[in-house]
C-alpha positions as CSV (number, residue, x, y, z in Angstrom):
1,M,27.6,-29.5,-22.9
2,E,25.2,-26.9,-20.9
3,K,23.5,-24.4,-23.6
4,T,21.3,-21.2,-23.1
5,A,18.7,-22.3,-25.8
6,V,18.0,-18.9,-27.6
7,N,15.6,-18.5,-30.9
8,L,18.1,-17.0,-33.6
9,P,17.3,-15.7,-37.6
10,P,18.6,-19.4,-39.8
11,S,21.9,-19.4,-41.2
12,P,24.2,-16.0,-40.3
13,A,26.7,-15.1,-42.4
14,I,29.1,-15.3,-39.5
15,S,30.3,-17.6,-36.9
16,I,31.8,-15.8,-33.9
17,I,33.7,-18.9,-31.2
18,V,34.5,-17.3,-28.4
19,P,36.8,-19.6,-25.7
20,T,36.5,-17.8,-22.3
21,Y,38.5,-18.9,-19.1
22,N,38.1,-16.4,-15.8
23,V,38.6,-12.7,-18.4
24,A,35.9,-11.3,-16.3
25,P,38.0,-7.6,-16.1
26,Y,38.2,-8.2,-20.2
27,L,35.1,-9.7,-21.2
28,A,32.4,-7.2,-21.5
29,D,34.8,-5.0,-23.2
30,C,35.8,-7.9,-26.2
31,L,31.9,-8.7,-26.6
32,E,31.3,-5.1,-27.0
33,S,33.4,-4.4,-29.5
34,I,32.0,-7.6,-31.1
35,L,28.0,-6.5,-30.8
36,I,29.3,-2.6,-32.5
37,Q,30.4,-4.3,-35.5
38,T,28.9,-2.7,-39.0
39,F,28.5,-5.6,-40.1
40,E,25.5,-7.9,-38.5
41,D,24.7,-10.9,-40.1
42,F,26.6,-12.9,-37.6
43,E,26.3,-15.5,-34.6
44,L,27.9,-15.3,-31.5
45,I,28.8,-18.6,-29.8
46,I,30.1,-18.2,-26.0
47,V,31.6,-21.4,-24.7
48,D,32.5,-21.2,-21.1
49,D,35.9,-23.4,-20.3
50,G,34.7,-24.0,-17.0
51,S,35.3,-20.4,-15.3
52,T,34.6,-19.9,-11.6
53,D,34.9,-15.7,-11.3
54,T,32.2,-13.9,-12.5
55,T,32.3,-14.4,-16.4
56,R,29.3,-16.6,-16.5
57,L,26.9,-13.6,-15.1
58,I,28.6,-10.8,-18.1
59,I,27.7,-13.9,-20.4
60,E,24.0,-14.2,-19.9
61,E,23.4,-10.2,-19.4
62,F,24.7,-10.0,-22.8
63,A,22.8,-12.6,-23.8
64,A,19.6,-11.2,-22.4
65,I,19.4,-8.0,-24.6
66,D,20.7,-9.5,-27.4
67,N,19.8,-13.0,-28.9
68,R,22.7,-13.4,-31.7
69,I,24.6,-14.9,-28.5
70,I,24.8,-18.4,-27.7
71,Y,26.0,-19.1,-24.6
72,Y,27.3,-23.0,-23.9
73,Y,28.6,-24.0,-20.4
74,Q,31.6,-27.0,-20.2
75,K,33.7,-28.9,-17.1
76,K,37.7,-26.9,-18.0
77,A,38.7,-28.6,-21.1
78,G,41.4,-26.1,-22.4
79,A,40.8,-23.5,-25.1
80,G,41.6,-25.8,-28.1
81,I,38.5,-28.3,-27.0
82,A,36.1,-24.8,-26.2
83,R,36.8,-23.8,-30.1
84,N,35.8,-27.2,-31.5
85,A,33.0,-27.3,-29.1
86,G,31.8,-23.7,-30.8
87,F,32.4,-25.3,-34.1
88,S,30.6,-27.9,-33.9
89,N,27.6,-26.0,-33.1
90,S,28.2,-23.3,-35.7
91,R,26.0,-22.6,-38.9
92,G,27.1,-20.3,-40.2
93,S,29.1,-20.2,-43.9
94,Y,32.4,-18.4,-42.4
95,L,34.2,-18.8,-38.8
96,L,36.0,-16.4,-36.8
97,F,37.9,-17.6,-34.0
98,F,38.5,-14.8,-31.1
99,D,39.7,-14.2,-27.8
100,G,37.4,-13.8,-24.7
101,D,40.1,-10.1,-23.8
102,D,41.2,-9.5,-27.3
103,L,39.4,-6.4,-29.0
104,M,37.6,-5.4,-33.1
105,E,37.6,-2.7,-34.7
106,P,34.1,-2.0,-35.1
107,T,34.9,-2.4,-39.0
108,M,36.9,-5.9,-38.5
109,L,33.8,-8.7,-39.8
110,S,32.7,-6.0,-43.0
111,E,36.1,-6.3,-44.3
112,L,36.7,-9.1,-43.6
113,H,33.4,-10.9,-45.1
114,R,33.5,-8.1,-48.2
115,R,36.7,-9.8,-49.3
116,A,36.0,-13.2,-49.2
117,I,33.3,-12.3,-50.6
118,E,34.6,-10.6,-53.5
119,S,37.6,-13.2,-53.6
120,N,36.1,-16.8,-52.9
121,A,38.7,-17.2,-50.4
122,D,39.4,-20.1,-48.3
123,I,40.9,-18.1,-45.5
124,T,41.2,-14.5,-45.7
125,V,43.5,-12.7,-42.9
126,C,43.6,-9.5,-42.0
127,H,46.1,-7.3,-40.4
128,S,46.3,-6.5,-36.4
129,R,47.7,-5.3,-33.4
130,S,49.3,-6.5,-29.6
131,F,48.9,-4.2,-26.9
132,Q,50.1,-4.7,-23.1
133,D,47.7,-4.4,-20.8
134,G,47.5,-1.8,-18.4
135,S,49.9,0.0,-20.4
136,P,49.1,4.1,-21.7
137,D,51.3,2.9,-24.8
138,T,48.6,0.4,-26.7
139,T,49.9,-0.2,-29.4
140,L,53.8,-2.4,-29.0
141,T,54.0,-4.6,-32.7
142,V,51.0,-4.3,-35.5
143,Y,51.5,-7.8,-37.5
144,T,51.3,-7.6,-41.4
145,P,50.1,-11.0,-42.3
146,G,50.0,-12.3,-46.2
147,G,52.5,-8.7,-46.4
148,T,51.0,-5.6,-47.6
149,D,48.8,-6.2,-51.1
150,G,45.7,-6.5,-50.7
151,K,44.6,-7.6,-54.1
152,T,46.8,-9.8,-54.7
153,L,45.9,-13.6,-53.8
154,Q,47.8,-16.1,-53.1
155,S,47.7,-20.4,-52.0
156,G,49.7,-22.2,-49.5
157,N,50.7,-24.4,-52.7
158,G,52.1,-21.1,-54.1
159,L,53.5,-19.6,-51.1
160,G,56.4,-22.6,-50.7
161,I,59.2,-21.6,-48.7
162,D,57.4,-18.5,-47.3
163,L,53.6,-19.6,-46.0
164,F,54.7,-20.1,-42.4
165,S,56.2,-17.1,-41.5
166,A,53.9,-15.0,-44.0
167,Y,51.4,-15.8,-41.4
168,V,51.5,-16.4,-37.7
169,G,49.5,-19.4,-36.3
170,W,47.0,-17.8,-33.8
171,P,43.0,-17.4,-35.8
172,W,42.1,-14.6,-34.4
173,D,43.0,-12.3,-37.5
174,K,41.4,-14.7,-39.9
175,L,38.0,-15.6,-41.6
176,F,37.4,-19.7,-42.4
177,K,34.9,-20.7,-45.0
178,A,33.3,-22.7,-43.0
179,D,33.2,-25.3,-45.8
180,F,36.5,-25.5,-46.4
181,I,37.5,-26.1,-42.7
182,R,34.7,-29.1,-43.2
183,H,36.1,-30.5,-45.5
184,N,39.2,-31.0,-44.3
185,S,38.1,-32.4,-40.8
186,L,40.6,-29.3,-39.3
187,E,40.6,-29.0,-35.0
188,F,42.0,-27.7,-32.2
189,Q,44.6,-29.9,-30.5
190,N,44.0,-30.8,-26.9
191,L,47.3,-28.7,-25.5
192,S,47.2,-26.4,-23.1
193,S,49.5,-24.1,-25.3
194,T,50.1,-23.8,-28.8
195,N,47.3,-25.5,-29.9
196,D,46.1,-22.9,-32.7
197,A,48.9,-23.4,-34.7
198,Y,47.7,-27.2,-35.8
199,F,44.9,-26.1,-37.4
200,V,45.5,-22.7,-38.7
201,F,48.7,-23.6,-40.4
202,T,47.0,-27.0,-41.7
203,A,44.3,-24.9,-43.4
204,L,47.2,-22.1,-44.6
205,A,48.7,-25.1,-46.5
206,L,45.8,-26.7,-47.9
207,A,43.5,-23.9,-49.1
208,S,43.4,-22.4,-53.0
209,T,43.2,-18.8,-52.0
210,I,44.5,-16.5,-49.1
211,A,43.1,-13.0,-49.7
212,V,44.5,-10.1,-47.3
213,V,43.1,-7.2,-45.9
214,P,46.2,-4.8,-45.1
215,M,43.9,-2.6,-41.9
216,P,44.7,-3.8,-38.2
217,L,41.1,-4.6,-37.2
218,A,42.0,-6.9,-34.4
219,N,44.2,-5.5,-31.2
220,H,45.3,-8.4,-30.0
221,R,45.7,-8.4,-25.2
222,M,48.9,-9.2,-24.1
223,R,48.9,-9.8,-20.0
224,E,49.8,-11.8,-17.5
225,G,47.8,-15.1,-17.1
226,S,46.7,-15.9,-20.5
227,I,47.4,-18.9,-22.5
228,E,50.4,-17.3,-25.0
229,S,52.3,-15.8,-21.4
230,S,51.9,-19.1,-19.7
231,G,53.8,-20.9,-22.2
232,Y,56.6,-21.7,-21.0
233,K,55.0,-24.5,-18.4
234,S,55.0,-26.7,-21.2
235,P,57.5,-25.2,-24.1
236,H,57.3,-29.3,-26.0
237,N,54.0,-28.9,-27.1
238,I,56.0,-27.1,-30.0
239,Q,57.2,-29.9,-30.9
240,I,53.9,-31.6,-30.1
241,A,52.5,-29.3,-32.9
242,F,55.1,-29.4,-35.5
243,R,55.1,-33.4,-35.0
244,A,51.2,-33.5,-36.5
245,I,51.3,-30.6,-39.1
246,E,54.6,-32.1,-40.4
247,A,52.8,-35.4,-40.3
248,R,49.4,-34.3,-42.7
249,L,51.0,-32.2,-44.5
250,R,53.2,-35.8,-45.8
251,S,50.0,-37.0,-46.4
252,E,48.4,-34.1,-48.3
253,N,51.7,-34.7,-51.3
254,V,52.1,-30.3,-50.2
255,N,54.3,-28.6,-52.4
256,P,57.6,-30.1,-50.2
257,E,58.8,-26.5,-49.8
258,V,55.6,-26.1,-47.9
259,I,57.1,-29.0,-45.3
260,R,61.0,-27.0,-45.7
261,S,58.3,-24.0,-44.3
262,C,57.0,-25.6,-41.7
263,Q,60.6,-27.0,-40.6
264,N,61.8,-23.7,-39.8
265,W,58.7,-22.3,-38.7
266,A,59.6,-25.2,-36.2
267,L,62.7,-23.4,-35.5
268,S,62.2,-20.1,-35.1
269,H,59.5,-21.0,-32.1
270,L,61.5,-23.0,-30.3
271,R,64.5,-20.1,-30.4
272,W,61.4,-18.6,-29.7
273,A,60.3,-20.2,-26.8
274,M,64.0,-19.9,-25.5
275,E,64.2,-16.2,-25.7
276,R,60.6,-15.9,-24.1
277,Y,61.4,-18.7,-21.0
278,Q,65.3,-16.9,-20.1
279,D,63.4,-16.7,-16.5
280,N,62.6,-20.2,-16.3
281,P,65.7,-22.8,-17.2
282,T,63.8,-25.5,-16.6
283,G,61.2,-24.4,-19.7
284,Q,64.2,-23.0,-21.4
285,Y,66.3,-25.9,-21.3
286,E,63.2,-28.0,-22.8
287,A,63.2,-25.9,-25.5
288,A,66.2,-26.1,-26.0
289,N,67.0,-30.1,-26.5
290,D,63.9,-29.8,-29.0
291,Y,65.3,-27.1,-30.8
292,L,69.4,-29.0,-31.1
293,D,67.1,-31.9,-31.5
294,L,65.1,-30.9,-34.3
295,L,68.9,-29.1,-35.4
296,H,69.9,-32.7,-35.7
297,E,67.4,-34.4,-37.6
298,F,68.2,-32.1,-40.8
299,I,72.3,-32.4,-40.2
300,D,72.5,-33.5,-43.8
301,E,69.9,-31.2,-45.4
302,P,72.7,-28.1,-47.5
303,D,72.8,-25.4,-46.2
304,S,69.9,-23.7,-48.3
305,F,67.4,-25.8,-46.3
306,F,67.9,-23.2,-44.1
307,K,65.6,-19.8,-43.8
308,Y,67.1,-18.2,-41.1
309,N,70.9,-17.8,-40.7
310,V,71.0,-18.6,-37.6
311,D,69.7,-21.6,-37.8
312,L,72.4,-22.8,-39.9
313,A,75.1,-21.0,-37.1
314,A,73.3,-23.0,-34.4
315,Q,74.0,-26.1,-35.8
316,R,77.5,-26.3,-37.4
317,F,78.4,-24.8,-33.1
318,L,76.1,-26.5,-31.1
319,V,74.1,-29.7,-32.8
320,E,77.7,-32.2,-31.2
321,S,77.2,-30.0,-27.8
322,K,76.8,-32.0,-24.8
323,R,74.1,-29.4,-23.9
324,T,75.6,-28.2,-21.0
325,S,74.2,-25.1,-19.4
326,A,77.3,-22.9,-20.9
327,D,76.2,-24.8,-24.5
328,I,73.2,-23.8,-24.1
329,A,74.3,-20.2,-23.0
330,A,76.6,-20.1,-25.7
331,L,73.2,-20.6,-28.3
332,I,71.3,-18.3,-26.4
333,Q,74.1,-15.6,-27.4
334,I,73.9,-16.9,-31.0
335,I,70.4,-16.4,-30.8
336,N,70.1,-13.5,-29.3
337,A,72.9,-12.1,-32.2
338,D,70.4,-12.2,-34.8
339,K,67.9,-9.3,-33.4
340,T,69.7,-6.4,-34.3
341,A,68.7,-7.8,-37.8
342,L,65.9,-8.6,-37.1
343,A,64.7,-4.9,-35.6
344,L,65.8,-3.5,-39.2
345,S,63.6,-5.6,-40.9
346,E,59.9,-5.2,-38.5
347,T,60.9,-1.6,-39.3
348,Q,61.1,-1.9,-42.6
349,N,57.2,-4.0,-42.0
350,E,56.5,-1.5,-40.4
351,L,57.3,1.7,-43.3
352,L,55.7,-0.7,-45.5
353,R,52.7,-1.4,-43.9
354,A,51.9,2.3,-43.7
355,K,51.9,2.8,-47.1
356,A,49.9,0.3,-47.5
357,E,47.2,1.1,-45.5
358,I,47.2,4.3,-46.9
359,E,46.9,3.2,-50.3
360,F,44.2,1.1,-49.6
361,C,42.2,4.0,-48.2
362,K,43.0,5.4,-51.2
363,Q,41.1,2.8,-53.2
364,R,38.7,2.8,-50.7
365,I,37.3,6.3,-51.3
366,N,37.8,6.2,-55.3
367,D,35.2,2.9,-55.2
368,F,32.9,5.4,-53.1
369,E,33.1,8.4,-55.3
370,R,32.4,6.4,-58.2
371,S,29.5,4.2,-56.7
372,R,25.3,5.0,-57.7
373,S,24.7,7.0,-53.7
374,Y,27.9,9.1,-54.0
375,R,26.5,10.4,-57.4
376,I,23.0,10.7,-56.5
377,G,24.4,12.8,-53.7
378,R,26.7,15.0,-55.7
379,A,23.6,15.4,-58.1
380,A,21.1,16.5,-55.0
381,T,23.5,18.5,-53.6
382,A,24.9,20.2,-56.4
383,L,22.2,23.0,-56.2
384,P,22.4,24.0,-52.7
385,R,26.4,24.0,-53.0
386,I,26.2,26.6,-56.2
387,V,24.1,28.9,-53.9
388,R,26.1,28.7,-51.5
389,D,29.1,29.7,-53.4
390,R,27.6,32.5,-54.8
391,L,26.9,34.0,-51.9
392,A,30.5,33.3,-50.1
393,K,31.8,35.1,-53.0
394,R,29.3,38.3,-52.7
395,Q,29.9,38.7,-49.1
396,G,33.9,38.6,-49.9
397,T,32.6,41.5,-52.8
398,N,30.6,43.3,-50.5
399,S,33.6,43.3,-47.4
400,G,36.0,44.6,-50.2
401,V,37.6,41.2,-50.2
C-alpha cells in the first residue's frame, strides 16, 4: 500500500479514518467539514481504494496545506479492507470511521470527545441526519441511536434485547476507544456490502460503557452508486454478517438476550432488503429466501422470541410455503401492512429527539453560565452595562417616555 509521507505531531487524540472510492464530486466538501472542526487534535487517514477519478488529486491538494492528513493508496479491495488498513496505521486514542461523501457538523469531534472523556465510554454515539443528494429538502431522517437521554450510560449486556434496535450498524456516528477495539481484535469484514455490521454491532455488544450525545452531528449523504444503494447486488451479505456476529457473541458468553436481539435484527434487516430491492426480482428473491430460512430456524421458539409482530405473522403464514412468486408477493404484503405503525413510531421518535436536543442545549448553556470564564466576563462588563442602562433610562426620561 502506497503512503504519502508527512510529518505529524505524536499521538493525536482522535484518528479519523476515511475510505474513498470514486467520490471526487463530494470529497472536497467532506474534507472541509472535517478540517474546520472546532476540535483540532486529530489525524486524518484517507485510504484511497483504487479510485479512477480525480479523488487522488483532491486528497493531495488538501494534504499539501494540512499536515494532519495521511494519504494511503491501495488497489481496489473494498471499503472493509480500506478501513482496516487505516485502523492498523492509526495512532489516536480514539477512532472515528467516516465516509468520503458525508459531512460533519463543526462541533462533532468536540462534542463526542468531551462526552467520551467525561464518561470513559468504550463507544460514544451521536445522532445523525440523512439527506438525498441533489434534493433541496436536505434533511430526510434524523436517527436517534441510543435514545434521547444524553445522561444515562448504557452497556451492551445491559441493553439486552434492545441493543440491535437501539443502534444502527454503521460506524460514522460513533467514536470508539482505540484500546477497546484492539483488545477485542475487531475488524471490518471483506464484503461488498454490510461490511461494517460485524465490527459495529460486536463492539456495541462487548462495550462496558456506551455514551450518547443527543445532537445530530453527522450528515449522511444518500446517493446513487454508493455501497448502500447498490447492496441489492449481494443481499446475501446480510446473512453472512449475521452469522459472524452471532458466532462471536456466543463465543463471548454474552447475555442471551443480546443474541436474541441480533437474531431479530437479522430478520428486520432482511425485511428491509426485500422492500428496498423490490425492483430487482433476483435480489429480492434471495433476501426473501434468507429471511424464510432464518424464520424456519426459530420455528420452535415461543411467540415472545420475536421483537416485531410482523416476523411472527410471517412465520405463522409463510415459513412452510413453497416459496413461489405468489408466496413472496404475499410476504411483501404482510411486511407492508406493518409500515403504518412504524411511521407513527418514527413521528413519536422525532418529537422525543427535538425535546432532548432542547434540553441538552439548555444544559450546555447552564454549564457555560456556571463556568469561571463566564463569571469573569460578566464581572468585567458589569460597569459598562450599568452605565449603558442608566444612559438609556436618562434618554428615555428626557424624551418624555
